N, C-alpha and C positions, 0 to 999 in steps of 0.2 A: 500216784495219780496218772502219770503218763502211760504206764504200762497197762492201764485199764481201758485206754482209748482203742476202739476197734477201727482199724484202717480199712476204708472202702477200696477194693481193688479197682484199678483203672482198666484191667483186662479180665474177662471171664470167659469160660468155655461152657456152652450150654447145649443141651440136646436139641436137635432139629428134626422136625417131621414136615414133609410137604403138606400143603393144605388139602383137605378132603375135596374141596370144590374150587376149581380155577375161578369161578365167578365170584368167589368170596374175597379174592385178592383185590385190594384197592387199586384204582387206576393210577397211572403215573400223574404227578401233579403238574400237568401242563398249564401254563399261563397263556401261551400261544402255541397251539399244537404243531409239533414239528420244528419249532423255533426256540422257545424259551421254557425251561423247566425250573420249578421252584427248587432252591438250594443248590443250583448248578450254574456254571458259567457257559454262556454262548459267546464264541469269538467270531468277529467279522474281520477278515483279512483283506487288505487292499492297499493299493498305492495311494500316495498323497493326492488329495483332491478328486479321488474317484467317486466320492459321495457317501462315505461311511457315516459321517455325522448326520447328513440329511436323511439317510435311510433309518438310522436309529431314532431320530426325532419323529419321523413319520410313523414308525412302528409304535413309539411311545404314545402318540396321539390316538392310534387305534386301540391300544391297550386301555387308555384312560376312558375312551368312549365305549369300550366293549364292542367294537366293530371289527369284523374279520378283515384281515389284511391279505388280499389275494387268496391263495390256497391255505393260508395259515389261519385256522379257526381260533377265535378268541371267545371262550364260553361266557365270560362275564367281565364287567369293568374291573380294572386293576389300578392300584395306586402306583404311579410311575414317577421315578425321580431321575433327573438328568444332571450329570456332572460333566461339564465340558470346560476344558481349560484353554481352548483355542479361540474362543469367541468372547467378546465383552457383552455387556447387557444389551446394548443397542443392536449389535449384529445378531444376537440371539432373537431379539424381537423381529428383525427382518426375516430371518430364516424360518422361524416357527410360524410367524404370521403369514408368510407366503404359502407354507405347507397347509396351514389351516384354511386359507382362502381357496386354494386350488382344490383341496379334497373335501371342501364343504363341512368343516367343523365349526361349531359355535362355541361361545364362551362357556355355555353350560356343559359342554363336553370336557372342558378343562377343570371345572369347579370341583375341588376336593379330591382330584385324581391325578393332577399333573403338577409336579414339584420341580423346582430348579435348585440345585445344590450350590451354594456359594462357599468358596474356600479361599483363604488368603494364599498369596504366592510366597514361596513355591508350593505347589499343590502336592507335596510329597506325603504319600500315605505309608510308604515303607522306605526305610533308610538303611544305609550300610555304615557300620562303624569303621574307625581307622584300622581295626584289626580284621576287617572283612566280615564281621558278623551282621547278618540281616535281621533287622528289628522293625516292628510296627511303630509308627509315630503316634503322638497324641491326636493328630488329625484323623487317623484311622479309627481310633477309639471314640472320638467325638462323632464321627460319621456313623459308627455303629449305634450309638445312643440315639441319634436323630432318626435313623431309619427305623429302629425299634419303636420309638415313641410315636412316630407317624404311621407305623404299620405298613411300610412300603412293600409292595409285592415285587416290583422289578426296578433295579437301579442300573442305569447306563453309565459307564465310565469311559470317557473319551478324551484323549487316547491313552493307552496303557503306558506308553513311553514317558509321559509327563507325570506319572503318578508314583514312580519308584526310582531309587538310585542304584539298583542292582546293575551289574554288568550284563548286558543282554546276551553276550556270547558265553557267559559263565552259566552253565546249566544249573549248578547248585544254587547260585544266588537267585537266578530268575525263578526257579522252582519255589524257593523259599518265599520270595516276594509275592508271587501270585498265590501261593499257598495261604499266606496271611489274609489276603483279600477273599479267597474262597471260603476260608474258615469263618470269616466275619459274616459273609452272606448266608452261610449255613446256620449260624446262630440266630440271625434275624429272620430266617425262613424266607429269604427273598431270592429271586432269580437274578443272575448277573448278566449284563450285556456289555461286552468288552470290545472296543475297536483297537486294531493293531495294524501297524504298517507292514507291508510286504517287503521282501528283499528287493534289492536293485535288479533290474532286468525285467523280462516278461514273466508275468505270473500265469501259470497254467490253471485254468478253471478246475476247482475241486482239489487243489494240491495243498494239503495241510502243511507240508514242509516249506511252503512259500512264506510262512510267517517269519518275520525278522527276528534274529537272535537265536538263542539256544533252542534245541528241539524239545526240551522238557515241557515247554508250555503246552504242546499238543496233548500231553498226558494229563494235564490238570483240567482241561475244559471238557465238558460233556458233549457239546455240539460246536461245530465250526463251519463257517461258510467263507468262500472267496467272493469278492466283488471285483469284476474285471470288465474292461470295455469290449465291445463287439469288434471282431476283426473282419477284414475283407472276406476271408474264407467263410466266416460264419454268416456274413451278410449274403454271400452267394448261396449258402446252404438254405437260408431262410427265404431267399427270393426277393431281397430288398436292396441288392447291391446297386440297382439303378437309381436309388434315391439316397445320395450321400448325406443330405440334410437330415435324413431319418437315422441311418445306421451309425453315423458318427456320434449320435446322442443316445445310443443304446448301451446299457450295461447289464451284465448277467450275474445272478446270485446262484452259486453252485454249492451243494453240500460237500464238505471236506471231511467231516467226522460227525457221526451220529450213532452213539452207543445205544440210544433208545429207539432207533428207527430201523426199518428195513432198508437195504441198499437200493439204489436206483431211483432216488427222488428226482423229480423233474427239475429242469433249469427254470428259474424265475427271472423274467425279463422286466426291465424298467427303462423308462424313457425320460431324459432330461427335458423339462419344459420351462421356458423363461416366463416369470411372473412379474409384471410391472406393478410396483407398489403404489404408483401414483402419489408419491410423497414429495414431489417437487414440480417445478414448471415443466411444461411439455418438452421432452427431449433431455431433461436433466434428472428425472426421478430414478430411483434405484430399481434395478432388475435383479431377481434372485432365481437361481435354478432350483427346480423341485423335481424329485424323482417320483414318477407316477407309474403304476403297473401297466405293462404293455403285453399284448397277446400276439405272438407271431402269426402271420397269415399263411404260413407255408403248409406243405403237405403232411407235416409230422406234428400237428397240434396234439398236445396231450401225451406224446411219447417222450420219455426221459432220455437224456443223453447217454445214460448208462445202458439202457436197452438198445439204443441205436448202435453204440460201439460194440456191444455184445453181438449184434447181428452182423455188423461189418467184419468182426472176427471170423464168423462162420463163412462169409463170402471169401475172405482172404485165404482161409484154410483150404477151400475147395471142397469137392465132393468126396465121399468115402472111397470111390473107385480111382481117385487121382485126377479126374477131370476137373475143369473149372466151370463155374456158373456163367450164364450169359444173360444179357439184358433183353434178349429178344424172345418173344413167345413162340416163334416158329420152331424152337427147340424146347418143347415143354418139359422134357425130362431134366434139362439143365437150367430152366428159367429161374433166375434169382427171385422173381416176384413171388414164388411159392413161399420163400422164407418170410417175406413181409406179411403175407397172408397168415402164416402160421404164428409168427411172433407178435404181430401188431393187431391181428384181427381185421386186416384190410380186405376190401373187396378186390377183385381182379383189376378193376379200373384204377383204384387207389394205389395198388401195388405198382402198376405200370407207370403211373404219374410219379410216384416216389422214386423209382429207378431213374426216370428221365431227369428229375431234379438233381439227383446225385451225379448223373453223367454230365449234365450241363455245368455243374459246379466244379467238375474235375475231381470229385471225391472218388468216383469209380471211373476206370478207364479199361480199354481192351488191350490185351497183350497176347502174343503168340505162345502156344504151348503144343506139345505133342501128346495126343490122347492115348488111351490104352491099346488102341489098334495101330498105333504108329502114324496116325494122320495129323497133319498140321492144322490146327484150329485156333480160334480166338476165344479167350475167356476173360472174365472180369478180375481185375486187380484193384486193390484199395490204395489210394494215395494217403498215407498216414499223416502227411503234413497238412492235409485239409480236413482231418477228422474234427467233429464238433467238440 
């Protein structure tokens, strides 16, 4: 009997031909374009208390309502499930209630599309045996059943460190632990939204290696973003350094990995705003911070940090003949404003204003150099410490 059973191979090699028409290829299954893909993990990297949970909850509400979130287009309503182990039920009410109030969501926006995942402590989805073997727990299996039954489109897991027992600095264990979560998401056809703490110290915007623990995590996620606070240098660059009450409440979201997107995505800015819940006597009610999209008022609206740094590289390298650019139009052949006009599509006046902003912020400065004819001249240099 046994010898008559035909074993189905787990691996097969098949002939491939490219499609006859590119238009016939299905679009990528974006749930929030540029942010969340079905069957893939998006990682949000940031320091403790920077606002990862609040950002995920706000995005979850937009997914549930089918409402675009800033530049991230959401084509239709999605079923969103939120698993957070850092907040109890009442704190979750405060935080999500404040977000809904500030961003004008109604109870109808939640209905049938926003779920909260309850899990007993410890909330371990993946464990490690005494012999060091990484294994899924019954809780991960139960979660998979619940997500499948409810046909969840996006699940947020907050934070990663609380959901597994793997040694973070052990690449093999961490890869196996997150691999189990990724495989589960693939089986239920959901997009994963994962928050993860950054390493100690200053996190550079857009740095995938800022993620705490082994580097293997970066290979498992499809998209990754860093969430970092505004610095004084960035406030000067944006022209808001004279308003500490504003820029101390600004955070930026920068693309750190995006296999499914072109490079050079713009920086997304958010501002913390305090919401009074009015749930107590005057002066004693709770206040909750809510991240709201914020548009910089500066000269470089709509220009990504990637493109800005690429242009700064051109200025730093100097001209093909060895001379350096100048900020002054009286030397038109060396005027750096031409580069801004070429790369950013600026008018002459916009280019002049942009150079002035960079000079005032100390991002560009003049230094002596000797030109091709042996003359002492002044040219532009870039202060790398003040790059955006």
